C-alpha positions in Angstrom: -82.7 113.1 -35.9 -85.0 110.7 -37.7 -88.1 109.4 -36.0 -86.7 106.4 -35.1 -83.7 107.2 -34.0 -85.7 109.6 -31.2 -87.9 106.5 -30.1 -84.5 105.0 -29.5 -82.8 107.9 -27.4 -86.1 107.7 -25.4 -86.7 104.7 -24.9 -82.8 104.0 -23.3 -83.5 107.2 -21.6 -85.8 105.7 -19.6 -84.3 102.9 -18.9 -81.7 104.7 -18.1 -83.9 106.8 -15.5 -85.8 103.4 -14.1 -82.5 102.1 -13.5 -80.8 105.0 -11.3 -84.6 105.3 -9.5 -84.2 101.8 -8.8 -80.8 101.7 -8.0 -81.7 105.0 -5.3 -84.1 103.4 -3.5 -82.5 100.0 -3.0 -79.4 102.2 -1.9 -81.4 104.3 0.8 -84.8 102.1 1.5 -85.0 100.3 5.0 -85.6 96.6 4.1 -86.5 96.2 7.8 -90.3 97.5 7.3 -90.7 95.2 4.3 -90.0 92.2 7.4 -93.3 91.5 8.8 -95.2 91.8 5.2 -92.4 89.1 3.8 -92.9 87.0 6.8 -96.4 86.7 6.4 -96.5 86.4 3.2 -94.0 83.6 3.0 -95.4 82.1 6.1 -98.9 82.1 4.7 -97.3 80.7 1.1 -96.2 77.4 2.7 -98.2 77.1 6.2 -95.6 77.3 8.1 -93.6 80.0 10.4 -91.4 81.4 8.8 -89.4 85.0 9.9 -86.2 86.9 9.2 -85.1 87.9 13.3 -82.5 89.9 11.9 -81.6 92.5 10.0 -82.8 92.9 6.4 -80.1 95.5 4.4 -78.6 95.4 0.8 -74.8 96.6 0.8 -73.8 97.7 -3.1 -70.7 95.9 -4.1 -68.4 95.8 -7.2 -67.5 92.0 -8.4 -63.8 91.6 -9.3 -64.0 88.4 -10.3 -66.7 88.5 -13.0 -64.0 90.8 -15.0 -64.5 93.3 -17.8 -66.6 96.2 -17.6 -69.1 94.3 -15.0 -66.2 94.1 -13.0 -66.5 98.1 -12.6 -70.8 98.1 -12.4 -71.8 97.6 -8.0 -74.0 94.9 -7.7 -77.0 95.0 -4.5 -76.0 92.5 -2.2 -78.9 91.6 -0.1 -78.5 90.3 3.2 -80.9 88.8 6.1 -79.7 87.7 9.8 -80.9 85.1 11.9 -83.9 83.3 9.9 -85.8 80.6 11.2 -88.7 77.9 9.6 -90.9 76.2 11.5 -92.1 72.8 11.4 -95.9 71.6 10.8 -98.1 71.4 13.6 -97.0 67.6 14.5 -94.0 67.7 14.8 -92.7 68.1 18.6 -89.3 69.9 17.2 -90.9 73.8 16.8 -88.1 74.4 14.0 -87.3 72.6 11.1 -84.3 74.6 9.7 -82.8 78.0 10.9 -79.9 80.1 9.5 -77.3 82.7 10.5 -76.7 84.7 7.6 -77.8 84.4 4.1 -76.5 86.6 0.9 -77.0 86.6 -2.5 -76.0 89.3 -5.3 -78.5 90.2 -7.6 -77.9 90.8 -11.3 -79.5 94.1 -12.6 -80.0 93.7 -16.0 -81.6 90.5 -16.4 -84.6 92.0 -14.5 -85.3 94.0 -17.7 -86.5 90.5 -19.4 -88.1 89.3 -16.7 -85.2 87.2 -15.5 -83.8 86.7 -11.5 -80.5 86.1 -11.8 -78.6 85.3 -8.8 -75.0 83.9 -9.8 -74.5 82.8 -5.9 -76.5 82.5 -2.7 -74.4 82.3 0.5 -75.7 80.4 3.6 -74.0 81.0 6.8 -74.6 78.3 10.1 -77.2 76.0 8.5 -79.0 73.9 10.5 -82.1 71.8 9.9 -83.7 68.6 11.4 -85.5 66.5 8.6 -88.0 64.2 10.1 -90.9 62.0 8.6 -93.0 59.8 10.9 -94.3 56.3 10.2 -97.4 56.8 8.4 -95.3 58.7 5.6 -96.0 62.3 7.1 -92.5 64.6 6.5 -91.4 68.2 7.2 -90.1 68.8 4.1 -92.9 68.3 2.2 -94.3 71.5 2.1 -98.7 72.3 1.9 -98.2 74.8 -0.7 -101.1 76.5 -2.5 -102.6 75.2 -5.4 -102.3 76.9 -8.8 -105.2 78.2 -11.0 -104.9 75.9 -14.1 -106.7 78.5 -16.0 -104.0 81.2 -15.3 -101.1 81.8 -17.7 -97.5 80.8 -16.3 -95.6 83.3 -15.2 -93.0 84.9 -17.5 -90.4 85.4 -15.0 -87.6 82.8 -14.8 -85.5 82.2 -11.1 -81.5 81.9 -12.1 -79.3 80.3 -9.6 -75.9 79.8 -10.2 -74.4 78.0 -7.0 -74.7 77.9 -3.2 -72.1 78.3 -1.1 -72.5 76.9 2.6 -70.7 77.3 5.8 -70.5 75.0 8.6 -73.6 73.6 10.0 -75.4 70.5 11.5 -78.1 68.0 9.7 -80.1 65.7 11.5 -82.2 63.2 10.1 -85.2 61.6 11.7 -86.7 58.6 9.5 -89.6 56.2 11.1 -90.5 54.8 7.9 -86.3 54.0 7.8 -86.1 53.1 11.4 -83.4 55.8 10.8 -81.7 58.8 12.8 -78.7 60.6 11.8 -76.9 63.9 12.8 -74.2 65.3 10.5 -72.0 68.0 11.7 -70.5 70.2 8.5 -67.3 72.0 9.3 -64.7 73.8 7.3 -61.0 71.7 6.8 -58.4 73.3 8.3 -57.0 73.5 4.6 -58.8 72.6 1.5 -57.8 69.4 0.0 -56.8 68.9 -3.9 -59.1 66.1 -5.2 -56.2 64.6 -6.4 -55.1 63.8 -3.1 -58.2 61.8 -2.2 -59.2 60.1 -5.8 -56.0 59.5 -6.6 -54.4 61.3 -9.8 -55.0 58.6 -12.1 -59.0 59.5 -11.3 -58.7 62.8 -11.2 -57.1 62.5 -14.7 -60.4 61.0 -16.1 -62.2 63.6 -14.5 -60.1 66.6 -16.4 -60.1 64.1 -19.2 -63.8 65.2 -19.5 -63.5 68.4 -20.0 -64.0 69.4 -15.7 -61.8 70.1 -13.2 -63.7 68.8 -9.7 -63.0 71.9 -6.8 -60.8 71.3 -3.8 -62.5 69.5 -0.6 -63.1 72.5 1.5 -65.9 70.6 4.8 -65.5 67.5 6.6 -68.2 65.3 7.7 -68.7 63.5 10.8 -72.3 61.4 11.2 -73.3 59.2 14.1 -76.8 57.5 14.4 -78.4 54.5 13.6 -79.6 53.3 9.5 -82.4 51.0 9.4 -81.7 50.0 13.4 -78.1 49.5 12.7 -75.1 51.6 14.5 -73.7 54.2 12.1 -71.0 56.2 12.0 -68.0 57.6 9.6 -66.5 60.8 7.6 -66.5 62.3 5.3 -65.5 65.4 3.0 -67.4 67.6 0.7 -66.5 70.6 -1.8 -67.8 74.3 -0.6 -69.7 75.5 -3.7 -72.6 73.6 -4.9 -73.3 74.1 -8.8 -76.5 74.3 -10.0 -76.1 76.1 -13.2 -73.9 74.2 -14.9 -75.2 70.4 -14.5 -71.4 69.3 -15.3 -69.5 70.8 -13.0 -68.9 68.0 -10.7 -69.1 68.2 -6.8 -66.5 66.3 -4.7 -67.7 64.0 -2.3 -65.7 61.2 -0.4 -67.3 59.2 2.7 -66.1 56.4 4.9 -68.9 54.6 6.8 -69.5 52.0 9.1 -73.4 50.2 9.4 -73.1 47.0 11.4 -70.7 45.3 10.2 -70.8 46.8 6.7 -68.0 48.9 5.9 -67.9 51.3 2.8 -65.9 54.1 1.7 -66.5 56.3 -1.6 -64.7 58.6 -3.3 -65.7 60.6 -6.2 -67.8 63.4 -7.6 -71.6 64.4 -8.2 -73.2 66.0 -11.0 -76.3 68.3 -11.7 -76.8 68.4 -7.6 -79.9 70.2 -8.4 -81.1 67.2 -9.9 -79.1 64.6 -8.4 -78.0 63.5 -11.3 -75.1 60.9 -11.5 -72.4 60.1 -9.1 -68.9 58.4 -10.2 -67.4 56.9 -7.7 -64.4 54.2 -6.4 -66.7 52.4 -3.9 -64.9 50.0 -1.3 -67.3 48.0 0.3 -66.3 45.1 3.0 -68.7 43.2 5.7 -69.5 39.4 7.5 -72.1 38.2 4.8 -73.2 39.8 1.6 -76.8 39.2 3.1 -76.7 41.7 5.2 -76.9 44.1 2.4 -80.5 43.6 1.9 -81.5 45.7 4.7 -79.3 48.6 4.3 -79.6 48.5 0.1 -82.4 46.2 -0.7 -80.3 44.0 -3.4 -81.2 40.5 -2.8 -77.7 39.1 -2.2 -76.9 35.3 -0.8 -75.2 33.6 2.5 -71.5 34.0 2.3 -68.0 34.3 4.3 -66.7 37.5 4.9 -66.0 39.8 2.1 -64.7 42.7 0.7 -64.5 44.3 -3.1 -62.7 47.5 -4.6 -64.8 49.0 -8.1 -66.2 51.7 -9.5 -69.7 52.7 -8.6 -71.4 54.8 -12.2 -75.3 55.8 -10.4 -77.2 57.3 -13.5 -80.7 58.6 -10.9 -82.8 59.6 -13.9 -83.0 56.6 -16.0 -86.2 56.3 -18.2 -86.2 52.8 -17.1 -85.3 53.8 -13.5 -82.2 54.5 -10.9 -79.4 52.4 -12.2 -76.1 51.7 -10.6 -73.4 50.3 -11.9 -70.8 48.5 -10.2 -67.7 48.2 -12.7 -64.8 46.0 -12.7 -64.6 45.3 -9.3 -62.0 43.4 -7.4 -62.4 41.6 -4.1 -62.3 38.4 -2.0 -65.4 36.2 -0.5 -64.3 34.1 2.1 -60.3 33.0 1.0 -61.8 33.2 -2.6 -61.2 35.7 -5.0 -64.1 37.6 -6.9 -64.2 39.5 -9.9 -66.7 41.1 -12.4 -68.9 43.8 -13.3 -73.3 44.4 -11.4 -75.6 46.1 -12.2 -78.5 47.5 -10.5 -81.7 48.8 -12.0 -84.7 50.1 -9.7 -87.4 49.3 -12.2 -90.7 48.0 -12.1 -92.8 45.9 -11.1 -89.4 44.8 -9.5 -85.8 46.0 -8.9 -83.2 43.8 -11.7 -80.0 42.9 -10.7 -77.4 41.9 -13.5 -74.4 41.1 -14.1 -71.3 38.3 -14.6 -68.7 37.4 -12.0 -65.6 35.3 -11.8 -63.5 33.7 -9.5 -59.9 32.2 -10.5 -58.7 30.7 -7.3 -62.4 29.3 -5.8 -62.2 27.4 -2.4 -65.3 24.8 -2.1 -65.5 25.7 1.5 -66.5 29.3 1.0 -70.0 27.9 -1.0 -71.3 26.2 2.2 -73.1 29.2 3.9 -75.2 29.5 0.4 -77.2 26.1 1.7 -76.3 26.9 5.4 -73.8 24.6 5.9 -70.6 26.2 7.2 -70.5 25.6 11.2 -72.5 27.5 13.9 -69.6 29.8 14.8 -68.8 30.8 11.0 -72.9 31.4 11.0 -72.9 33.7 13.6 -69.6 35.7 12.3 -72.1 36.4 9.7 -75.1 37.1 11.4 -76.8 33.8 11.1 -79.6 33.7 13.2 -79.9 29.9 12.6 -78.2 27.5 15.1 -77.3 24.0 13.6 -78.4 20.7 16.0 -75.7 19.0 17.0 -77.8 15.9 16.2 -78.7 17.2 12.9 -76.6 16.6 9.6 -78.7 18.2 6.6 -78.7 22.3 7.1 -81.9 23.3 9.2 -81.1 27.3 8.2 -84.0 28.9 6.6 -84.2 30.1 2.9 -85.1 34.0 3.0 -87.3 33.7 0.8 -89.2 36.9 1.1 -85.9 38.5 0.2 -86.6 36.6 -3.2 -89.9 38.3 -4.3 -88.1 41.8 -3.5 -86.0 42.0 -6.7 -85.0 40.2 -10.0 -81.8 38.8 -11.1 -79.6 37.4 -13.8 -76.3 36.9 -12.8 -73.5 34.4 -14.4 -70.9 32.7 -11.7 -67.8 31.0 -13.5 -65.2 29.2 -10.8 -62.4 29.1 -12.9 -60.6 26.8 -10.4 -61.5 24.8 -7.5 -59.0 24.8 -4.7 -59.8 21.9 -2.2 -57.6 19.6 -0.7 -57.2 16.1 -3.3 -60.2 14.2 -1.6 -62.3 16.5 -3.1 -61.5 16.4 -7.0 -63.5 19.4 -7.8 -62.2 21.0 -10.6 -64.6 23.9 -11.8 -68.0 25.6 -11.6 -70.6 27.6 -13.9 -73.8 28.3 -12.8 -76.5 31.1 -14.2 -78.5 32.0 -11.5 -82.0 33.6 -12.3 -84.8 35.0 -10.0 -88.2 36.0 -11.6 -91.2 37.3 -9.1 -89.5 35.0 -6.1 -88.7 31.8 -8.1 -84.7 30.7 -7.7 -83.6 28.5 -10.8 -79.8 27.6 -11.3 -80.3 26.4 -14.6 -77.5 25.1 -15.4 -75.3 23.8 -12.0 -72.0 22.8 -13.7 -69.1 21.0 -11.7 -66.4 19.6 -13.1 -65.4 16.5 -10.8 -62.6 13.9 -11.3 -62.8 14.3 -15.1 -66.4 14.3 -15.5 -69.3 16.7 -15.4 -72.2 16.7 -12.2 -74.6 19.1 -14.6 -77.6 20.3 -12.0 -80.6 22.0 -12.9 -82.0 23.6 -9.2 -85.5 25.4 -9.2 -87.0 26.8 -5.9 -90.1 28.1 -5.7 -90.1 31.1 -3.3 -93.5 32.5 -4.3 -95.3 29.4 -2.2 -95.3 28.8 1.3 -93.3 26.4 2.1 -90.9 26.4 -0.2 -91.1 24.4 -3.3 -87.8 22.8 -4.9 -86.9 20.5 -7.6 -83.8 19.1 -8.5 -82.2 17.1 -11.6 -78.8 15.8 -11.5 -76.6 13.8 -13.9 -73.4 12.7 -12.9 -70.9 11.3 -16.1 -67.9 10.2 -17.0 -66.3 10.6 -13.3 -62.9 8.9 -13.3 -62.3 6.7 -10.5 -58.7 7.3 -10.3 -59.2 10.6 -10.5 -61.9 10.7 -7.5 -59.9 9.0 -5.5 -56.4 10.6 -6.6 -53.9 9.2 -3.2 -55.6 5.7 -3.0 -52.6 3.2 -5.3 -54.5 0.7 -6.7 -57.0 3.2 -8.1 -54.7 4.9 -10.2 -54.4 2.1 -12.7 -58.1 1.4 -12.8 -60.4 3.0 -16.4 -63.6 2.7 -14.1 -66.4 5.4 -14.1 -68.9 6.6 -12.1 -72.2 7.4 -13.7 -75.4 8.5 -11.7 -78.6 10.6 -12.3 -81.2 12.0 -9.6 -84.4 13.6 -9.2 -85.8 14.8 -6.4 -88.2 16.7 -5.6 -89.4 18.7 -1.9 -90.9 21.1 0.1 -89.8 23.1 3.1 -87.7 26.7 3.9 -84.2 24.5 4.4 -82.0 21.6 2.9 -83.3 19.4 5.9 -87.3 20.5 5.0 -86.8 20.2 1.4 -84.9 16.4 1.4 -87.0 15.7 4.3 -90.1 15.9 2.4 -88.9 14.5 -0.9 -89.9 12.1 -3.7 -87.7 11.0 -6.5 -84.8 8.8 -7.4 -81.4 7.8 -7.1 -79.5 5.9 -9.7 -75.4 5.4 -9.7 -73.3 3.1 -11.3 -69.5 2.0 -11.0 -67.2 -0.1 -13.1 -63.9 -1.2 -12.5 -62.6 0.3 -9.3 -61.3 -1.3 -5.9 -61.9 -1.0 -2.1 -60.3 -1.5 1.0 -60.6 0.2 4.3 -58.0 2.7 3.8 -59.8 4.1 1.1 -63.0 4.2 3.5 -60.5 5.9 5.7 -59.6 8.6 2.6 -63.1 9.3 1.8 -63.8 9.5 6.2 -65.8 6.5 6.3 -65.8 5.4 9.3 -69.1 2.8 9.6 -68.0 1.8 5.8 -63.9 0.8 7.0 -65.8 -1.2 10.0 -68.0 -2.8 6.9 -64.8 -3.5 4.4 -63.2 -4.4 7.5 -65.4 -7.5 8.2 -66.1 -8.4 4.3 -62.0 -8.3 3.1 -59.8 -7.4 5.7 -56.8 -5.4 5.1 -56.9 -6.2 1.7 -57.6 -4.4 -1.6 -60.6 -5.6 -3.4 -61.6 -5.1 -7.2 -65.1 -4.5 -7.7 -66.3 -5.2 -11.2 -69.9 -3.2 -10.8 -71.5 -1.5 -8.1 -75.3 -0.3 -9.0 -77.7 1.2 -6.8 -81.2 2.6 -7.0 -83.2 3.8 -4.3 -86.2 5.0 -4.6 -87.5 7.8 -2.5 -91.2 9.3 -0.8 -91.9 11.5 1.9 -88.4 11.8 2.8 -87.6 8.0 2.9 -85.1 6.1 0.1 -85.7 3.0 -0.1 -83.3 0.4 -2.2 -84.6 -1.2 -5.0 -81.2 -2.5 -5.9 -77.7 -1.9 -4.1 -75.9 -4.5 -5.4 -71.7 -4.8 -5.3 -69.8 -7.6 -7.7 -66.4 -8.2 -6.4 -63.7 -10.6 -6.9 -64.6 -12.2 -4.0 -68.4 -11.8 -3.1 -71.6 -10.5 -4.0 -72.3 -7.6 -1.2 -76.8 -7.0 -1.0 -77.6 -4.0 0.7 -81.1 -3.4 1.6 -83.1 -1.1 4.1 -83.8 2.7 4.2 -82.4 6.0 4.7 -85.1 8.3 6.6 -83.9 11.9 5.4 -86.8 13.6 7.6 -85.5 12.1 10.9 -81.9 11.5 9.6 -81.8 7.6 10.6 -80.0 4.5 8.6 -81.8 1.2 8.3 -79.2 -1.3 6.3 -78.3 -4.8 6.0 -75.3 -5.9 4.1 -75.8 -9.6 3.2 -72.7 -11.1 1.3 -72.5 -13.8 -1.0 -69.1 -15.6 -1.2 -67.7 -16.8 -4.5 -65.2 -19.1 -3.3 -64.1 -19.7 0.4 -60.5 -19.5 0.5 -60.2 -15.7 0.9 -64.1 -14.7 2.0 -65.1 -16.2 5.5 -67.6 -14.2 7.0 -70.9 -16.6 7.7 -73.1 -13.8 9.4 -75.2 -10.1 7.6 -73.9 -6.9 8.8 -76.0 -4.0 9.6 -75.7 -0.2 10.0 -78.4 1.6 11.8 -78.6 5.1 13.5 -78.3 8.6 13.0 -76.5 9.9 9.6 -73.8 11.7 12.6 -73.1 9.0 14.5 -74.4 5.5 12.2 -73.1 2.3 14.1 -72.1 -1.3 12.3 -72.4 -4.6 13.6 -72.9 -8.2 13.1 -76.4 -9.3 12.9 -76.8 -12.6 15.2 -78.4 -15.8 13.6 -75.9 -17.2 10.4 -76.3 -16.6 6.8 -79.5 -17.4 4.5 -78.6 -19.7 1.9 -76.8 -19.0 -1.3 -78.6 -16.5 -3.3 -80.5 -14.9 -0.1 -79.7 -11.5 -1.4 -82.1 -12.5 -4.6 -85.0 -13.6 -2.8 -87.0 -10.3 -4.3 -85.3 -11.0 -7.4 -88.4 -10.2 -9.0 -88.2 -6.4 -7.9 -84.9 -6.0 -9.0 -85.6 -6.2 -13.0 -87.0 -2.8 -13.0 -84.3 -1.1 -11.4 -81.2 -3.2 -13.2 -83.0 -2.3 -16.6 -83.0 1.7 -15.8 -79.2 1.1 -14.6 -78.4 -0.2 -17.5 -78.6 3.4 -19.5 -76.1 4.7 -17.1 -73.6 2.2 -18.3 -70.2 4.0 -20.5 -67.8 1.7 -21.7 -63.9 2.7 -20.4 -61.1 3.5 -22.4 -59.5 0.6 -22.7 -62.2 -2.1 -21.7 -66.2 -3.1 -21.6 -67.9 -2.1 -18.6 -67.9 -5.3 -16.6 -71.5 -3.7 -14.9 -73.3 -5.1 -18.3 -73.4 -8.9 -17.6 -74.6 -8.2 -14.1 -77.5 -5.6 -14.7 -78.2 -8.0 -18.0 -78.6 -11.0 -15.8 -80.5 -9.1 -13.0 -83.0 -7.6 -16.0 -83.9 -11.1 -17.1 -84.8 -12.0 -13.8 -81.7 -14.8 -13.1 -79.4 -14.2 -10.2 -75.8 -13.5 -10.9 -73.5 -16.3 -11.4 -71.3 -17.7 -8.1 -68.6 -19.7 -7.9 -69.3 -22.6 -5.4 
């Protein structure tokens, strides 16, 4: 025998002897004698009381499931009964966790290469009570001894394949989140195939990835509160949590209700050791999207009741922060449909929401909660805290600007078709919403209206207290025959409405913003018609009265209507407000106070002929926005031309309104002559 062979033989024999001795020691040793030492060492390392209170022993068993020669080689199974782990001194509960039994099989051969290989750990009757105080101290954080920075790293490697568990209880009490939840885990009467829960199509997708999720083996039941809201629900999970194979999917399913929010999920968790990735079907519903903020930290607007159904992909270890993608979801918000993709990234310095949303059939009324313009009853349904006073028209519900600073957003929304009654001729909507460190912008906010466009540039600065806002609006080419489609005399009109507004203000509600507003409003209408029936269509009872007093029941052609209001500290003052009709020129002057919501307008007609038009006194419109009153002002009309007493003051407004003129389809804009005369400081020509 050569020298090398002798060395090899002696080495092999020595290893066999060592292995045999090790087997004999393991098989015959009374392991209970080590319990005091184990308990003391673990307690000292964790700074917590730890104890194996029951039997500690070793059983030799074969593993047929391993196959081949390994199925015939017995391996040591370590068994420990009645284990307890205590809490830190600050906890009122003596025990953090208890186990009726823990078992694991130790592979012997890997020990020769300094590898502790445990194919599976079986936990029987686990119970745990997790708690965190308001100051952040948590009982799952251990005060482990600091490692010596100069010490060589250990060559030993711990390799655990999977964890199998039995029914148990988990309690979670987190004062920082105002959350207390108890979860009961129990075996299902019979395992449920993965495809029975998620559907055959989703199950096939999982198989196409090369892995087959295990059956659901345990049922969950949870109750308590989450962020102060009542929580209850049920769920299902698999029975074997794979730690070694990060690609092995672990099945999860849950049906949870928190407050008025209801969520159901079904899918898989991969790489559970590192909480790697979730692939779930998510159904979500609730009274308002804004109610998700205290539950998820995602800032969403107030809305009517909603429901969605889509696929949630969560990647929890991205370099830029954990990401959650809600892909291809469909649903409803109020009576409007909603579809799209959203992505939420827990990035720094603030999380970010991005995506694109589309509604094919959008009801205009479903947009009212965005500015608090829905009724008190609807606000109560969605959990709104504000209540609109009966004497106020402008919405008083507060914008929650503290939430605007909690995250950033970049979301596009398209309403392909706005469904509404003929009296509101909005046709479509597009907006790009950007939220950046508390500053919200809708640029553009664009509506299709009566064959034209209403473009708005809205910017709200939530960094300031109170909120500062500015809105620029441009109305172009509103076709009058489409604006009032049920009014017969307008159907042959070629007239259009054009207008501009630039308003800024401060305050945390629409009412407060307009009540402090500064800016201007201009509007021009040419070639239209007006009557009491038109006022009824528009729902303007006071306008109905005024038109009736001026023109009776007849339809009257409008050559031009021009409006220019200056706005300061919420008070809109008429700089120019004139109607040029076939029978008279109507001058309106006065104010609209948006802070007090009061109107004070005087209407002075100047007749072009006495055969039809016979009013001898001016009219007034006064009172609250919600219930103004109108009447005939005492005293006769002033001399002809009374509406132009302050004619010099109209030169500037008239010049500004000329820029809004757009010729009709077939004839010249009839506002031109009227505004040109005013621009030149001349009274419009009338008929004696």
